[in-house]
N, CA, C and O atoms as a GROMACS GRO file, in nm:
protein
  364
    1MET      N    1  -1.122   8.309  -1.588
    1MET     CA    2  -1.152   8.198  -1.627
    1MET      C    3  -1.208   8.314  -1.795
    1MET      O    4  -1.238   8.433  -1.795
    2ASN      N    5  -1.203   8.208  -1.927
    2ASN     CA    6  -1.201   8.328  -2.013
    2ASN      C    7  -1.386   8.306  -2.068
    2ASN      O    8  -1.412   8.204  -2.133
    3ALA      N    9  -1.478   8.384  -2.042
    3ALA     CA   10  -1.591   8.433  -2.068
    3ALA      C   11  -1.664   8.383  -2.244
    3ALA      O   12  -1.784   8.356  -2.259
    4MET      N   13  -1.560   8.380  -2.360
    4MET     CA   14  -1.568   8.364  -2.423
    4MET      C   15  -1.627   8.218  -2.452
    4MET      O   16  -1.731   8.175  -2.502
    5THR      N   17  -1.502   8.158  -2.392
    5THR     CA   18  -1.473   8.006  -2.436
    5THR      C   19  -1.509   7.966  -2.334
    5THR      O   20  -1.436   7.996  -2.239
    6PRO      N   21  -1.633   7.883  -2.306
    6PRO     CA   22  -1.638   7.732  -2.141
    6PRO      C   23  -1.528   7.691  -2.127
    6PRO      O   24  -1.462   7.645  -2.220
    7GLY      N   25  -1.480   7.702  -1.983
    7GLY     CA   26  -1.344   7.567  -1.938
    7GLY      C   27  -1.290   7.624  -1.954
    7GLY      O   28  -1.231   7.654  -1.851
    8CYS      N   29  -1.233   7.721  -2.100
    8CYS     CA   30  -1.086   7.750  -2.058
    8CYS      C   31  -1.013   7.845  -1.922
    8CYS      O   32  -1.053   7.928  -1.841
    9PRO      N   33  -0.885   7.778  -1.954
    9PRO     CA   34  -0.849   7.846  -1.781
    9PRO      C   35  -0.803   7.960  -1.851
    9PRO      O   36  -0.690   7.933  -1.812
   10THR      N   37  -0.781   8.084  -1.933
   10THR     CA   38  -0.727   8.151  -1.969
   10THR      C   39  -0.802   8.298  -1.979
   10THR      O   40  -0.923   8.317  -1.992
   11GLU      N   41  -0.710   8.385  -1.969
   11GLU     CA   42  -0.814   8.548  -1.945
   11GLU      C   43  -0.831   8.614  -2.088
   11GLU      O   44  -0.882   8.725  -2.103
   12THR      N   45  -0.771   8.510  -2.227
   12THR     CA   46  -0.733   8.573  -2.347
   12THR      C   47  -0.843   8.504  -2.397
   12THR      O   48  -0.874   8.385  -2.384
   13ASP      N   49  -0.911   8.616  -2.470
   13ASP     CA   50  -1.035   8.548  -2.570
   13ASP      C   51  -1.005   8.494  -2.653
   13ASP      O   52  -0.945   8.557  -2.740
   14THR      N   53  -1.043   8.281  -2.682
   14THR     CA   54  -0.969   8.201  -2.709
   14THR      C   55  -1.094   8.156  -2.886
   14THR      O   56  -1.085   8.076  -2.980
   15SER      N   57  -1.208   8.277  -2.839
   15SER     CA   58  -1.357   8.098  -2.933
   15SER      C   59  -1.298   8.149  -3.061
   15SER      O   60  -1.343   8.081  -3.153
   16ALA      N   61  -1.229   8.226  -3.097
   16ALA     CA   62  -1.226   8.278  -3.238
   16ALA      C   63  -1.115   8.157  -3.302
   16ALA      O   64  -1.154   8.079  -3.390
   17LEU      N   65  -0.956   8.152  -3.240
   17LEU     CA   66  -0.827   8.104  -3.234
   17LEU      C   67  -0.912   7.950  -3.275
   17LEU      O   68  -0.897   7.870  -3.368
   18PHE      N   69  -0.984   7.953  -3.182
   18PHE     CA   70  -1.055   7.762  -3.110
   18PHE      C   71  -1.095   7.728  -3.213
   18PHE      O   72  -1.054   7.622  -3.261
   19GLN      N   73  -1.214   7.831  -3.299
   19GLN     CA   74  -1.292   7.821  -3.386
   19GLN      C   75  -1.222   7.776  -3.512
   19GLN      O   76  -1.270   7.686  -3.581
   20ARG      N   77  -1.089   7.850  -3.548
   20ARG     CA   78  -1.024   7.832  -3.656
   20ARG      C   79  -0.971   7.720  -3.650
   20ARG      O   80  -0.956   7.624  -3.726
   21PHE      N   81  -0.954   7.737  -3.582
   21PHE     CA   82  -0.768   7.571  -3.568
   21PHE      C   83  -0.787   7.499  -3.439
   21PHE      O   84  -0.703   7.478  -3.352
   22PRO      N   85  -0.953   7.456  -3.445
   22PRO     CA   86  -0.960   7.378  -3.322
   22PRO      C   87  -0.852   7.229  -3.270
   22PRO      O   88  -0.875   7.166  -3.167
   23HIS      N   89  -0.763   7.205  -3.344
   23HIS     CA   90  -0.667   7.105  -3.284
   23HIS      C   91  -0.578   7.194  -3.159
   23HIS      O   92  -0.509   7.154  -3.066
   24LEU      N   93  -0.613   7.324  -3.203
   24LEU     CA   94  -0.521   7.477  -3.071
   24LEU      C   95  -0.602   7.408  -2.930
   24LEU      O   96  -0.545   7.440  -2.826
   25ARG      N   97  -0.703   7.336  -2.914
   25ARG     CA   98  -0.744   7.332  -2.787
   25ARG      C   99  -0.644   7.257  -2.748
   25ARG      O  100  -0.610   7.302  -2.639
   26LYS      N  101  -0.594   7.192  -2.769
   26LYS     CA  102  -0.467   7.153  -2.664
   26LYS      C  103  -0.461   7.230  -2.591
   26LYS      O  104  -0.505   7.195  -2.482
   27ILE      N  105  -0.411   7.370  -2.597
   27ILE     CA  106  -0.353   7.441  -2.477
   27ILE      C  107  -0.486   7.426  -2.402
   27ILE      O  108  -0.462   7.396  -2.284
   28GLU      N  109  -0.586   7.434  -2.422
   28GLU     CA  110  -0.594   7.367  -2.266
   28GLU      C  111  -0.608   7.288  -2.178
   28GLU      O  112  -0.628   7.315  -2.059
   29LEU      N  113  -0.596   7.158  -2.236
   29LEU     CA  114  -0.549   7.095  -2.167
   29LEU      C  115  -0.416   7.084  -2.085
   29LEU      O  116  -0.401   7.014  -1.984
   30LEU      N  117  -0.288   7.190  -2.164
   30LEU     CA  118  -0.191   7.204  -2.120
   30LEU      C  119  -0.133   7.338  -2.029
   30LEU      O  120  -0.020   7.358  -1.982
   31TRP      N  121  -0.221   7.398  -2.025
   31TRP     CA  122  -0.239   7.540  -1.957
   31TRP      C  123  -0.162   7.533  -1.840
   31TRP      O  124  -0.215   7.456  -1.760
   32GLY      N  125  -0.065   7.579  -1.802
   32GLY     CA  126   0.049   7.575  -1.624
   32GLY      C  127   0.125   7.525  -1.642
   32GLY      O  128   0.219   7.555  -1.568
   33SER      N  129   0.150   7.437  -1.724
   33SER     CA  130   0.243   7.372  -1.741
   33SER      C  131   0.377   7.394  -1.849
   33SER      O  132   0.367   7.463  -1.951
   34ARG      N  133   0.500   7.323  -1.809
   34ARG     CA  134   0.572   7.424  -1.956
   34ARG      C  135   0.613   7.317  -2.105
   34ARG      O  136   0.692   7.315  -2.199
   35GLU      N  137   0.505   7.240  -2.050
   35GLU     CA  138   0.478   7.168  -2.254
   35GLU      C  139   0.389   7.274  -2.261
   35GLU      O  140   0.476   7.358  -2.285
   36CYS      N  141   0.292   7.335  -2.260
   36CYS     CA  142   0.213   7.463  -2.292
   36CYS      C  143   0.305   7.545  -2.318
   36CYS      O  144   0.328   7.569  -2.436
   37ARG      N  145   0.395   7.619  -2.198
   37ARG     CA  146   0.412   7.743  -2.238
   37ARG      C  147   0.499   7.691  -2.372
   37ARG      O  148   0.475   7.770  -2.463
   38ASN      N  149   0.638   7.534  -2.439
   38ASN     CA  150   0.667   7.542  -2.523
   38ASN      C  151   0.593   7.494  -2.627
   38ASN      O  152   0.637   7.501  -2.742
   39PHE      N  153   0.486   7.446  -2.603
   39PHE     CA  154   0.365   7.474  -2.744
   39PHE      C  155   0.366   7.593  -2.790
   39PHE      O  156   0.431   7.614  -2.893
   40ILE      N  157   0.283   7.714  -2.716
   40ILE     CA  158   0.268   7.800  -2.725
   40ILE      C  159   0.374   7.887  -2.856
   40ILE      O  160   0.338   7.939  -2.962
   41PHE      N  161   0.514   7.874  -2.794
   41PHE     CA  162   0.596   7.961  -2.874
   41PHE      C  163   0.684   7.866  -2.981
   41PHE      O  164   0.754   7.907  -3.074
   42ALA      N  165   0.657   7.714  -2.934
   42ALA     CA  166   0.651   7.645  -3.104
   42ALA      C  167   0.570   7.688  -3.234
   42ALA      O  168   0.594   7.673  -3.353
   43LEU      N  169   0.457   7.749  -3.161
   43LEU     CA  170   0.365   7.774  -3.294
   43LEU      C  171   0.374   7.922  -3.362
   43LEU      O  172   0.328   7.971  -3.464
   44MET      N  173   0.469   7.976  -3.239
   44MET     CA  174   0.530   8.136  -3.307
   44MET      C  175   0.668   8.124  -3.390
   44MET      O  176   0.734   8.212  -3.444
   45THR      N  177   0.694   7.951  -3.380
   45THR     CA  178   0.835   7.970  -3.402
   45THR      C  179   0.800   7.853  -3.586
   45THR      O  180   0.725   7.759  -3.610
   46ASP      N  181   0.896   7.925  -3.665
   46ASP     CA  182   0.948   7.834  -3.804
   46ASP      C  183   1.005   7.731  -3.787
   46ASP      O  184   1.126   7.726  -3.764
   47THR      N  185   0.924   7.624  -3.796
   47THR     CA  186   1.054   7.521  -3.752
   47THR      C  187   1.006   7.398  -3.851
   47THR      O  188   0.977   7.281  -3.825
   48ARG      N  189   1.007   7.455  -3.945
   48ARG     CA  190   0.968   7.397  -4.114
   48ARG      C  191   1.065   7.445  -4.244
   48ARG      O  192   1.062   7.432  -4.366
   49GLY      N  193   1.162   7.516  -4.132
   49GLY     CA  194   1.251   7.587  -4.259
   49GLY      C  195   1.235   7.683  -4.380
   49GLY      O  196   1.305   7.687  -4.481
   50GLY      N  197   1.093   7.783  -4.338
   50GLY     CA  198   1.072   7.887  -4.405
   50GLY      C  199   0.958   7.809  -4.473
   50GLY      O  200   0.894   7.855  -4.568
   51GLY      N  201   0.936   7.688  -4.419
   51GLY     CA  202   0.767   7.687  -4.526
   51GLY      C  203   0.611   7.705  -4.389
   51GLY      O  204   0.488   7.704  -4.397
   52ARG      N  205   0.669   7.712  -4.326
   52ARG     CA  206   0.584   7.742  -4.240
   52ARG      C  207   0.488   7.881  -4.322
   52ARG      O  208   0.554   7.956  -4.393
   53GLN      N  209   0.310   7.914  -4.307
   53GLN     CA  210   0.240   7.987  -4.369
   53GLN      C  211   0.194   8.103  -4.304
   53GLN      O  212   0.149   8.204  -4.356
   54GLY      N  213   0.218   8.070  -4.142
   54GLY     CA  214   0.193   8.149  -4.005
   54GLY      C  215   0.081   8.138  -4.023
   54GLY      O  216   0.030   8.056  -4.099
   55PHE      N  217  -0.032   8.293  -3.896
   55PHE     CA  218  -0.154   8.301  -3.870
   55PHE      C  219  -0.224   8.379  -3.886
   55PHE      O  220  -0.214   8.436  -3.777
   56PRO      N  221  -0.305   8.441  -3.948
   56PRO     CA  222  -0.374   8.504  -3.951
   56PRO      C  223  -0.305   8.636  -3.876
   56PRO      O  224  -0.226   8.599  -3.789
   57PRO      N  225  -0.314   8.767  -3.888
   57PRO     CA  226  -0.294   8.873  -3.806
   57PRO      C  227  -0.339   8.863  -3.667
   57PRO      O  228  -0.253   8.843  -3.581
   58GLU      N  229  -0.487   8.876  -3.626
   58GLU     CA  230  -0.634   8.846  -3.532
   58GLU      C  231  -0.548   8.708  -3.459
   58GLU      O  232  -0.500   8.733  -3.348
   59HIS      N  233  -0.530   8.595  -3.503
   59HIS     CA  234  -0.488   8.490  -3.441
   59HIS      C  235  -0.387   8.456  -3.396
   59HIS      O  236  -0.364   8.359  -3.324
   60ALA      N  237  -0.285   8.571  -3.455
   60ALA     CA  238  -0.110   8.541  -3.456
   60ALA      C  239  -0.120   8.645  -3.260
   60ALA      O  240  -0.074   8.603  -3.153
   61MET      N  241  -0.194   8.780  -3.286
   61MET     CA  242  -0.223   8.817  -3.187
   61MET      C  243  -0.294   8.714  -3.024
   61MET      O  244  -0.261   8.715  -2.905
   62THR      N  245  -0.369   8.659  -3.080
   62THR     CA  246  -0.417   8.591  -2.980
   62THR      C  247  -0.350   8.478  -2.923
   62THR      O  248  -0.385   8.415  -2.824
   63ILE      N  249  -0.239   8.456  -3.001
   63ILE     CA  250  -0.079   8.369  -2.965
   63ILE      C  251  -0.039   8.437  -2.888
   63ILE      O  252  -0.021   8.366  -2.789
   64MET      N  253  -0.006   8.560  -2.860
   64MET     CA  254   0.116   8.625  -2.843
   64MET      C  255   0.086   8.658  -2.660
   64MET      O  256   0.154   8.657  -2.558
   65LYS      N  257  -0.076   8.690  -2.702
   65LYS     CA  258  -0.161   8.688  -2.560
   65LYS      C  259  -0.157   8.614  -2.482
   65LYS      O  260  -0.146   8.654  -2.366
   66LEU      N  261  -0.163   8.481  -2.509
   66LEU     CA  262  -0.162   8.320  -2.485
   66LEU      C  263  -0.036   8.350  -2.441
   66LEU      O  264  -0.032   8.377  -2.321
   67LEU      N  265   0.053   8.353  -2.491
   67LEU     CA  266   0.222   8.333  -2.430
   67LEU      C  267   0.268   8.438  -2.358
   67LEU      O  268   0.360   8.422  -2.278
   68MET      N  269   0.219   8.543  -2.375
   68MET     CA  270   0.271   8.628  -2.240
   68MET      C  271   0.228   8.663  -2.098
   68MET      O  272   0.279   8.719  -2.001
   69GLU      N  273   0.069   8.583  -2.140
   69GLU     CA  274  -0.011   8.585  -2.016
   69GLU      C  275   0.004   8.428  -1.931
   69GLU      O  276  -0.028   8.415  -1.813
   70HIS      N  277   0.062   8.309  -2.025
   70HIS     CA  278   0.104   8.223  -1.942
   70HIS      C  279   0.280   8.215  -1.914
   70HIS      O  280   0.338   8.115  -1.873
   71ASP      N  281   0.338   8.339  -1.944
   71ASP     CA  282   0.449   8.356  -1.861
   71ASP      C  283   0.453   8.431  -1.768
   71ASP      O  284   0.557   8.461  -1.709
   72PHE      N  285   0.268   8.500  -1.722
   72PHE     CA  286   0.348   8.598  -1.643
   72PHE      C  287   0.244   8.553  -1.562
   72PHE      O  288   0.213   8.639  -1.480
   73ASN      N  289   0.168   8.435  -1.552
   73ASN     CA  290   0.068   8.310  -1.455
   73ASN      C  291   0.193   8.232  -1.391
   73ASN      O  292   0.197   8.227  -1.268
   74TYR      N  293   0.312   8.162  -1.479
   74TYR     CA  294   0.360   8.088  -1.507
   74TYR      C  295   0.538   8.093  -1.495
   74TYR      O  296   0.615   8.000  -1.518
   75PRO      N  297   0.558   8.181  -1.468
   75PRO     CA  298   0.669   8.248  -1.489
   75PRO      C  299   0.795   8.140  -1.477
   75PRO      O  300   0.897   8.161  -1.543
   76GLN      N  301   0.782   8.009  -1.377
   76GLN     CA  302   0.895   7.948  -1.365
   76GLN      C  303   0.930   7.847  -1.500
   76GLN      O  304   1.013   7.759  -1.521
   77PHE      N  305   0.832   7.903  -1.570
   77PHE     CA  306   0.835   7.802  -1.730
   77PHE      C  307   0.922   7.893  -1.816
   77PHE      O  308   1.025   7.841  -1.859
   78GLU      N  309   0.901   8.006  -1.845
   78GLU     CA  310   0.956   8.107  -1.886
   78GLU      C  311   1.084   8.061  -1.972
   78GLU      O  312   1.098   8.086  -2.091
   79HIS      N  313   1.185   7.982  -1.884
   79HIS     CA  314   1.303   8.009  -1.960
   79HIS      C  315   1.307   7.889  -1.955
   79HIS      O  316   1.226   7.824  -1.890
   80GLY      N  317   1.451   7.812  -2.058
   80GLY     CA  318   1.369   7.699  -2.042
   80GLY      C  319   1.358   7.568  -2.116
   80GLY      O  320   1.309   7.495  -2.029
   81GLY      N  321   1.378   7.478  -2.251
   81GLY     CA  322   1.319   7.423  -2.343
   81GLY      C  323   1.300   7.486  -2.491
   81GLY      O  324   1.244   7.442  -2.592
   82HIS      N  325   1.350   7.570  -2.472
   82HIS     CA  326   1.395   7.695  -2.614
   82HIS      C  327   1.533   7.774  -2.579
   82HIS      O  328   1.574   7.810  -2.469
   83ASP      N  329   1.583   7.786  -2.685
   83ASP     CA  330   1.661   7.887  -2.689
   83ASP      C  331   1.677   8.020  -2.652
   83ASP      O  332   1.781   8.084  -2.634
   84GLY      N  333   1.517   8.068  -2.640
   84GLY     CA  334   1.540   8.206  -2.586
   84GLY      C  335   1.506   8.307  -2.736
   84GLY      O  336   1.454   8.418  -2.723
   85ARG      N  337   1.530   8.272  -2.826
   85ARG     CA  338   1.523   8.315  -2.964
   85ARG      C  339   1.409   8.332  -2.985
   85ARG      O  340   1.325   8.260  -2.931
   86TRP      N  341   1.365   8.464  -3.097
   86TRP     CA  342   1.224   8.480  -3.173
   86TRP      C  343   1.287   8.418  -3.310
   86TRP      O  344   1.408   8.399  -3.324
   87GLY      N  345   1.217   8.397  -3.380
   87GLY     CA  346   1.188   8.339  -3.496
   87GLY      C  347   1.258   8.233  -3.540
   87GLY      O  348   1.255   8.165  -3.437
   88ASP      N  349   1.324   8.164  -3.625
   88ASP     CA  350   1.381   8.012  -3.679
   88ASP      C  351   1.387   7.992  -3.605
   88ASP      O  352   1.375   8.063  -3.506
   89ASP      N  353   1.422   7.817  -3.620
   89ASP     CA  354   1.403   7.738  -3.492
   89ASP      C  355   1.563   7.674  -3.573
   89ASP      O  356   1.600   7.572  -3.516
   90ARG      N  357   1.640   7.711  -3.671
   90ARG     CA  358   1.731   7.622  -3.717
   90ARG      C  359   1.896   7.597  -3.614
   90ARG      O  360   1.989   7.667  -3.573
   91ARG      N  361   1.858   7.476  -3.610
   91ARG     CA  362   2.003   7.509  -3.508
   91ARG      C  363   2.129   7.394  -3.492
   91ARG      O  364   2.227   7.419  -3.422
   0.00000   0.00000   0.00000
């Protein structure tokens, strides 16, 4: 349990991330599911054809930690739901 964010099922400190981007609290509701893994992965992927501004470095690092933590705890969702490439999502 995240000591900094009451009720958050992660070990990663999400307090600053959720304070700056409250809509990302969706991660708490989805945690432990394929949908959560896909949601976190999509946050790190440009799905707007270069129109995405990106997250400040400290928040990008938190998102990366969340993805790594989710993959570690729920490896069954690591593959599938995306094509495995980092970067843009043009197909």
